[in-house]
N, C-alpha and C positions, 0 to 999 in steps of 0.2 A: 855328066848325068849328077843330079843332086843327091845327096846321101839324106836318107830317110831312116828315121829311128823307129817309126811306127806309123801305122796306118792313118792315126789322129793326127799326127807330126802332117803327114802328106795331106791331108784335107785342110788343115788350117793354112798351108801354104799355097795351096791352088788358087791361080788367077780366075779360072774357070769351072763350072761343074754343070754336067747336065746329065739328066736321069737317061738311060737307056731301057728299054722297054722290048726286048727280043719277043718277036711275034711267036717263037715256039717254046719259050720259056715256062717250063710247066714245074719246076722246084720250089718255088716261091720266092728264091733270094731277089734283093735288090741290086741294079746294076747302075755305075756311074762311070761316064768319061770325064776325068780331070786333066788340067794343064797346069804344071809347076815348073817354073823357072824355062818355058818354052817346051819342055817335054812332056807328051801325052803319056797318061796312065789309064789303064782300064780296071775299076774297081769292083769287086764283088762282095756284098755285104750278106755274112751267112750267120745264120744261129738257129739252134735247133727248134725255136719258137716260129720260125718264118720259113725254114727250108724242110720240106716232108723227105727230101733225099736223107738229111741228116738223122732226122728221126728215126727211119726205116734202118739206118744203119748202125743205130744207136750210138750214134758220136755225141760226144757230150761238150767239145769245145771246138772251135773254128782253128784254121789253119794259124800258126804262130809267125810271125813276121820277125825275121831277125833282127836284134837289137835291143836297145835299152827298154826296160818295163814303162809303159806309159803312165 
C-alpha cells in the first residue's frame, strides 16, 4: 500500500482518475475513482460550498487526512 500524506499527493500520483456520478447522490459532493501504484481508491471531494449536508450540519471543514499538511 502506498504511503500518502495528503489527498493532493494522492491525486498527483494517480495513474488514472475517473469521475463517478452515483445515480442517487443528492449531497452535491464530487466523487472520483483513482489508481495509485496499482491500488484503487475512492475519493469524495467535500466542501460546505458544494455539499448541502455539510451546510445543514453547520460543518466548517471536511475530514482531515492523517499526515503532514499539504
